[in-house]
N, C-alpha and C positions, 0 to 999 in steps of 0.2 A: 504493499500500499504506499503510495507516494503522496504526501502531503505538501502543499505549497502555501506558504505564508502571503498574505496580501502585502502590497507595496505599502510603505509608510506614507502617511499624507504629505503631499508634496509641500504644504506650507511648513512641515515640519524639517523638511530635508534641505530647505534653504533659508535657514534662520539668519537673517541680518546679513551682513556683509562678508562674513567668514565662511570660506567654502567648507563643505564636509569633506572628511579625510579618508573616504572609502576609496580602495585602489580600483582603478578602472580595468577591471578583467570580467569577462564572462565566466559566471560560475553555473549558470542553468544547463550547460551542455553536458554536465556529469552524469554519466550512466551508472556510477556505483552508488548504491543507498548509502554506503558508509561516508561518502564526502558530500552528500547533499546539504546545503545550507542556504538560508535566504539569501536571495540575489543583492538585496539591499542591506545586509547585514553590515552595520557600521563598525569600523575599527576591528574587524574580524581577525586581524594578524597582529601579534607582537613580535618584537625582533630581539634576539638574544646572540650575543657573541660569544662563541666558546673558544677559549684559548687552551690549546692543547700543549701543554709543556713537557709531557711525557708521563711516565709512571707506569704501574702495573696494568692499569685499565686497558692500555693499547699495546702491551708487549705480546710477542708471539714467541714460540718454542723455536729456537734455532737447531740446527744439526748437532751442535756440540751438547745439547740437552739444557742450555741456559736460556732462562727468559731475558729478553731485550727487546727494546723498542724498534719499531720497523717503519721507516719513513714512508709517507704518502699511502698507507694502508688503512688509517682508521676511517677516512670519510667513505672509502669503497666499501669497507665493511658495513658501516652503518646504512648504507643505501639498500642493503640486503635484508636489514631488519624492519619489518612492517611497524613494529611497535615504536620505532625511532624515526621512520621516514615514510612519508605517503607519497610513492612514486607517481600514481595515478592523478593525484591532486597536482603535483608539480608540473606534470606534463600538459594537463588540461587547461591549467591557468597560466601557462608560460612563465613560471616561477623563475626559472634560470635566467631567462632573457630579461625579466624585470629587474632582478637584483644583481645580474651581471657577473655571477661567481659560480665556478664549478663546485665550490666547496659549500653551497647552499643546500639545506635540507630543511624539511618541514614536518611537525609532529602531525598526527591524526587529530580529527576534530575532538576538542576536549569537551566536558560536560557542560560548560558554561557558553558552548558556540563559539569558541575561539580557536585560532590557528596559531602555533608558535613556530615561526621561522627562524632558523638559526644558522650562521655562518661559523665555520671552523677556521680559526687561525692556528696553523701548526708551526711550531718552533723547528728550527734546523740548527743544530742537531737536537733531537728529543733527548730529555734528561732523566736519569733516574734521580729521585728526590734527595738522595744521599749526596749528590753532587751539587746541590743547590747553593748558591752564594747570595751576598747582598746585592751584587750586580743584577742577578736574575730577578730578584724582587723589583729592582728598579725598572728592570725592562718590562715586566708584567704590569707595574704600574702606569708607565708611560703608554703601553698599548691600551690600556683601559681609557687613560685621559684622552687620547688621540681619537678614540672612536666613541667617546663618551656620549655625545650628541646623537650619534646615529642609531643607537640601541636603547631599548628598554631595561634590559638587565645584562649580566654577565656571568659566564660559568668558567671556571679555571679547572682544568683536569691537571691532577697532580699526584706525584707518588705520596704514599701514605706514611712514610718514615718522618718526613720533616714537614709534613702539611700543617701541623699545629703551628710550627714557627713562621711559616709563610703566611697563614691566616692572621696570626697576630701582629706580624710586621705589616702587612697591607692595611689591617685596621687603622693603624696609627699613621701610615704614610697617605692613606686616601682622606684628605681634609675636606669637610663639609659635603660629605657623602650623600646623594639624595637617591640612588638606585641600588638594587641588590647586586652584591658580588658573592658569588657562592663558590667555594672550592669543593670539589669532591674527586673521587677516584674509586679505586676497587682493590679488594685482596686476591681477587682472581681476574685474569685477563678477560675482556668482554667476549673474546673469540671461543672461550671454552663453553662446553655445554652447560655446566653449572657454574655460575658466576654472579657476583653481586654487583657488576658494573653497569648492566643495563638498567636495573632498578635505580641505582644512584644517579645515573646520568639523567634518565626520565624524571626523576623527583626533582633534581636540582633545575631542570628545564622548566617544568611546570611552575615551580615556584617563583623563578627569575622572570618568568614571561606573565605571570599573572597577579603577583603581588608586589606592592611597592614597599619593600622592607629596606629601608636605607642603611644597611649594615654590610660589613664583610662577614659572611657566614661560612660554616662548613656543613655539608649535608652528607649523612652517612647513615645506612640502615634505618630508613624511614624517618629519620630525625633531623631537624635543623637546628644547629647550635650557632651561638654567637662566636666568632672565629677567634677572639682573643681569650675565650674560656674553655677551650678544650685541650685534651692531651690524649696521646695514643695510649691505650691501656691494654690492648691484645694484639698479638702479631698472627694468631691463628684463628680468628674469629671474624665473622662479617660484621659483628657488632664491635668494631675496633677502637673507637673513640668514646670518650665520657667528658662530660661538662659537670664536674663534682660539685660546683658551688653555684650553679645556675641552672633551671630547668631548660629545656629545649624551647626555642622560639616557635617551632611549629612541629607538628607530628603528622606523617602521612600514612594513614591507615585506611579505613573505608572512605573517610573524607580527609582532606587536607585542613587542619585547624590550627590557626594562628594564634598565638598567645600575644595579642596586641599590647597587652599591660606590661609585657616584658621588653618589647621591641624599643631599642634605643634610637632616639632621634638627635639630629645636629642641633636643632634649635638655633639656627643662624641664619642671617641674610646675606652669607658670603658665598662666592661662587666655588664649585668644586674645583679642586686642584690636587696634584699628587706631589708629595715631598719625597724626593729620591736621595737626599742627603741622609746618610746613616753613619754613625760613629762605630767603627769595628774594634775600638779598643775597650770592649766589654767583655765579661766572662761570668761563668757559673762556678761557684765554689761550694761543695757540699760539706757540712760538718760530720765528723764522724768521731767516736770516742778515742781519745789518744792522739787527735791530730796534733802535730808539733807547731810551735809559733814560726819555726823556720819555713815551713810548708806554707803557712799564710803569709809571711813576709816576702817570700819568692813570687807569690800569686799576685800580690798587690804592688809589685814594682812597676815603676813607669815602663812603657807607656799606657798602662792601665788606668781608665778614667771611671769606669762603672762596673760594678759587681753585683751580682744576685746571690746573696749568702743564703743557703737552703739550711735552715736550722731545725732543732728538734720541736716536735709537738706545736704548741700554740706560739712559736717563735723564741724558743728558749735556746740558751748556750750556756755552758759551765761558768758560773760566776767565782769558781775558785781557781781560775787560770788568768792570774794578772798578766802573765807574759802574752797570752792570746789576746785579752782585751787590750793591751798595750798597742799591738801591732794594728788592730782595728781602728782605735782611736787616732794613731799616727797617720794612717791613710786617709781617714776622713778629714783630718785637720789639713792634710796637704792637698786636698781637692778632689779625692776620689769618692764618688757617690756609692753607697752601699745600701742595697735594699734588703730587708729581712723578709724572707718568705718560708713558709713552713715545708718541710719534707712531706708532710701528710697529703694524701690526696684529696682529702676534704678538710675544710676548717680555715680559720683565719689567724693572723697573728695578734697577740693580745699582749698587754703589759700587766696582767694579774699576778704573774710569778715573778720573784725576784730576779730569776735567771733570764727574764725577758727584759726587765727594766735596765738591767746592766748594758745591754746592746743599744738601747736607747740613749744612755748616758755616753756611750761610745761614738754617738753621732750617726747612728744606723737609722734609716727611714723604714718604718713599718710598711710592708707591702699588702696589708689585708689579706684578701682571699685570692690574690693573683696567682695564677699558674707560673712556674718559672719560665716558660716560653713567653708568655706575655711580658713579664717584668723584664726580661732580657731584651725583648724587641723595643718596649717602651723606653729603656735606658739608651738604646742605640738611636733611637728617634730623637729624643730630648736632648741628648749630649751633642747632637749635630746642630742644635739651633744655635747658630753663631751670633744672633741679635740679643740672646739672652744672657744675663751675667749669671755667675755660679749659684747665688742664692735662689734666683727665679727659676733655674733649673731644678734645684732641690725641691722647691715648693710645687712645681710642676709635676714632679715624680709622685707626690703625695696626694694628687688630684685625680679624679675619676675623669679621664679624658674620652674613653669610648665605650664605657660599661665594662671596663676590664676588671673593675673591683666593686664590691658592694659598698654602697653608702645610703644615707637617708634619702637621697633624691633618686636613687635608682628604681626605675619602675613607676608605676602609677600607684596612689594611694586611694584604696577602694574605701570609700566612705558611704556605701550603700545603706547601711543600718541608720545613718543620720539624716538620710535623705526623705523627708515626709513625703515628696511626690511619688518616689519609688515604693515607700511604705504603702501608700493608699492603694496603689495599683496592685501591689502583692497581695494586700488583703482582699481585694474584690476577686482576685484569681486564686485565692487559697493557696499562696507560694509563701515558703518560708526559707528553703535551703539557698545557700549562697550562689549555687550554679545557676539556679533559676531566676534569681535577682538579677545576676550578671546578664543572663540572656535577655531579660527585660531591658535593662540599661542598654545593651548594645543594640536592641531593635528600635528603641525609642530615641537614642542620642543622635543619630545622623540627621533624621528630618527636624529635630529640634535645634540642633546646632546650625543647619542650613537656615532655618527660620531667623535665628539671632543674627547670623551673618547678613540677612537680607536687611534688616533694619538697624545694623550696626550696634547691636547690643553686646558690648565686650563683657558686661558682668554676667549676662546670661551664660557665655561661653565659659567664663571663668568657674561657675558654679558647675556646669557639666564637666568641665576638666577635673575639678575636685572630687567628683563622683567616680572618677577613673575613666571617663569616656575619651575614646581616641577621636581626635579632632580632625584626623584625615581619613576617616570612613565616609563613603558616599551613601547618598538616599536612594530611593528606589530606581532613579534615573542615573545613578552613579556620579552625581554632582556632589563635590565636597564643599565643605564651608568656604574653602578658598575660591573654587569656581564662582560661588555666589558673590562673595565680597568683591572679586575682581569684576564681576559683570556690574555690580551696582557702584563701583568707584569708591568704595569705603577704605581709603588708603590706611587709617590706623588700624581698621580690623584685619588688613592684609598684613600689615606689620606684626600684629599681635599674633595672628595665626603661624606666620614663619618663625617667630620667636619661639613658638611652643611645638615645634616639629611638624607643621603642615607641609605636605610635599608639593612642589611646583609641576610634578611630572604625572600627577593623576589625570586620567582621562575618564569622561563621562561616557554614557552609552553611545554617543554620536562621534566619539573619538576626540571631542575637544578638550584642550587643556586650559588651566586658568589664564595663561598668557593670551590664548586664543579668543577667550571671553573678553579680556581686557581690550584687546584690539578691536573686536567688533563693536563694542559700545563705547570706544574711544576715550579710555580713560589714561590719559598719557602719564601721569605720575606712577599709576600702578604699573603700567607696562615697564617703565624705568626701574622700578623696585624688583619686579620679577626678573627681568633681565640681570640685574645685579646679583640676584640669588642664583642664577644659572638657568633660568627658564629659556627654552628654545623651542622652535617649531619642530614637529616631527618630520620624518623623511616624506610622508604622504601630504603633510600640510605645505611642506616647501614645493611638492610636485604640482600642487592646485594653486599656489600663490600666484603664478604667473597670469593666469585668467583674471584673477581679482585685481591684480595691478593693472592690467590692460583696461579693465572697467573704470577704475578709478582715474587713469590717465585720460580716456576718451571724454570723461565728463570734466576734466579740470578739477578733480577733487583733491586740493593740496593738503587738506587736513588728514585725509585717508592715506595718501602716499606717505607723509611724514610719520604717522603712527606705525605703518608697516615697516618703515625703515628703522624707526626706533626699536621695533620688535625683532630685528635682525634678519628681515626678509631680503633676499637677493633681487634687487630692483631690476636687474636684467633678466630675469628668469622669463622664457618665452611662455605666452598663453597656448590655448588649445590648438590655434591656428599657425603656431610657430612664430607669430609676431611678438616682439618685446613692448614694453609700456612706452618706452621713448620712441619707439616707431609708430605706435599708434598716437601718441600725443602729437607727433610731428604731421601725421597724416591728416589729422582733423583740425589742426592749427592751434593747439593748445601750448602757447609759446612758454607760459610760466611753468607749466608742467615739464616741458623739455628742459628748461633750464634747471630745474630742481633735480631732475632724474640725472642729468649730466654731472652735476655737483656730487651726487651721492652714490653713483654707481661705483662698484668696486673696481679697483685697479686691473683686475683680471678681465673684467667685462666692459671696460671703458669703450667709448665709440672710437673706432679705428680708422674710419675712412674720413679723408679730408673734407669731402662734400658734406657730410653730416655735421662736422664741427663748424664749417663755413655758414651752413643754414642757420646754426644756433647764432652765430656772430651778426649776420644780417637781421635775423628775427628782432635781435636787441635793437638794432638800429631803427627799426620801423614800429616799435611799440613803447608806449610809456608805462606799460604795467609792470615791467622789469625794472630792478634797482640798478644802479651803476655797478655795484660788486658783482651782480650776475653777468653784466656785460664784459667786464673785466675778466670774469672766470672764462667766458667762452673765447675771450681774445688770447687768454693764456693757453688754452687748448690748441687754437690754432698754432 
C-alpha cells in the first residue's frame, strides 16, 4: 500500500522573503517502498563529516596475521552495507553529483523522516591510535574548523587505546562549540562478521545528524559520553569505556534518549574556533608506597611545566614524608602547576584528611573528579595560553571549563517540587514520581518558552530555566525560543538565550535557522549578534540565496540586499536562471543596487569585465541618486 501525503499549503512554503531550504531533487520517482518520503519534506537531509583517522574499526587482517589499516578500503566497504548506505536513494536522487564527492554516503530513512548524508575524509596514512600525537589532535581540530559551516555534526573514527585522550584534548581545543563532535571506533573491525563497529558508527551518525549537542562526545556500546569524562576500562569487551563520575549524555536502546539536563552548553556569544597550541611539557606521575624523593625530583625537573599527580583515595599522600613534600613544594614555588587527582576510578579529591591537606599546603591544585586524561589535556591546553600570567593559569585549572569536573553549576537544577504550576498539573493528572514530573516539564516548557520569547519576557524564561527546562528545545513546529526572538527582533532576549546555551544552529520543520528568521524580518542588530556568535547559512540556504538576491536587486530593495550581506550571503551567487543579482540590477536599471553589489561582492567574484565596470562609472555620471563615494568606488574599479 503506497500512501502519498498532500502538498503543504503554498502559503506556508513561501513564508516571507527567505526561501525554503529543500533540495531540488525529484523524490517521487523512487520505486522502493523503503525510500518513499514526502516530495516536499523540508530539511529532509542533515550533513555529517566523518573523519577517519584510523583505528581498529577500519583494519583488515593482512597476510602475516596482523591487523592493520588499509587505505581507501573503508568507504568501499560501507557502500556494501545497506544499514550504513542506501545506494538506491543515492542513485535516484543524484546524490553523488549534488554533493560532488565519491566519498559521499547516505543512511536509510530514519524514524523521524530524516536522511543523514555523510562524507568520509580519510587520513593518509591511517593511524593506530597508539601513534597519536598532539600534532594529530591539531590536524583533527583544524579539519573540523575548516568544514564547520558546511556540516551539522562531526564523527571522528579513532582507535580505542588513546581515544579518551583525544576526546579530552579536543573538548578543550574546540572553543565556543555549537555542534556535536563524536568520537567512536570499535574493538573488532567492521569487516568481521561479529563486530561492534557498525552499531557504533551508526549510533554516532544518528546522534550527530539529529541532535544539537554542542559537546565533544564519545559514543560506544549504545551510550554517548562527555568526551572529557571517559576512560578505557576493558580491552576485551564491547563495553570498553566508562564515565565513572557522570552518567551518559544519551542512551541508544529502543529509542535514543538524551539527558538534556546533563548536556554542557558554551553559554557564549563568541564564534567557534580551534586552539591548536598545546604545551608538551606535561606529564602523569602516580604515587605508590615507597616512592623516593629522588624519583619525584627527577620527574619535576625542567622543562616540566605541569604534572598530574595521581594520589591515593580522595586525594591523599603520605604526610610523614617531609622529603617528598619538600620536592613538591619546591616545584610549585618554581612555577610548575601540579594537579591532585585520585587514582580511584570513581570519586573526587577532598581535603577531609590530613594526608590530603598537606598537598594543598604544598601548592597542589585539587583536580576534583577529573579523569587523569582530562587533567593532562587541560594542563596542556591552559599552559599554552601565552596571554595569561602564571596565577591566571592556576586559577583556570581550578575552573570547570568544559564540564570536565563536577561543580555546583554543572547540569540543571531541578526545582520541580517548588513549581506550583507543575504541582497543579501533576495533581490533576494524579502524577507524583520524578520521572513523570520531568516528562510534564519537558512537554510544556518548549511552547511556554516560545510564548515568553515572543513577547520578550525574560523573567518567564528565567523561571522556566530554574525548573530545569532546556531553552534550546523546539515546539511542535521545531521552532526554538531563539527562532521566535530572532523573528520578533528582541535583541535582549536573543542575548539572554545565547548566554544560557541556546544554539544558533537549530532548524525548524522548514529548515529555517534563527539567522534565516532574523533576515526574513529584517532585524539588523539581531543578525549582527547571531553572526558574531557563529551563525551561518546552511548549504541549502546558500544554494537558494541567489534567486532571492536577484529578486531584491530587480526591485531595488537596498535594505534587503544589505541585510543579506550582513548575514554572510555571497552576493554574486547566481539565481535559478544563472543570472547574478548585479546582472539583474544592471538589466533593469537599478543603478544604486549595482553600485552596492559592486562594493560588497567578494574579491573572488568581483566583476571582471571592463565593460561592466565602465557601465557602473557612466551610470554614476548620469544619476543623482548615488553618492560621490560610490562614483569614486566605481572609478577605482576601472
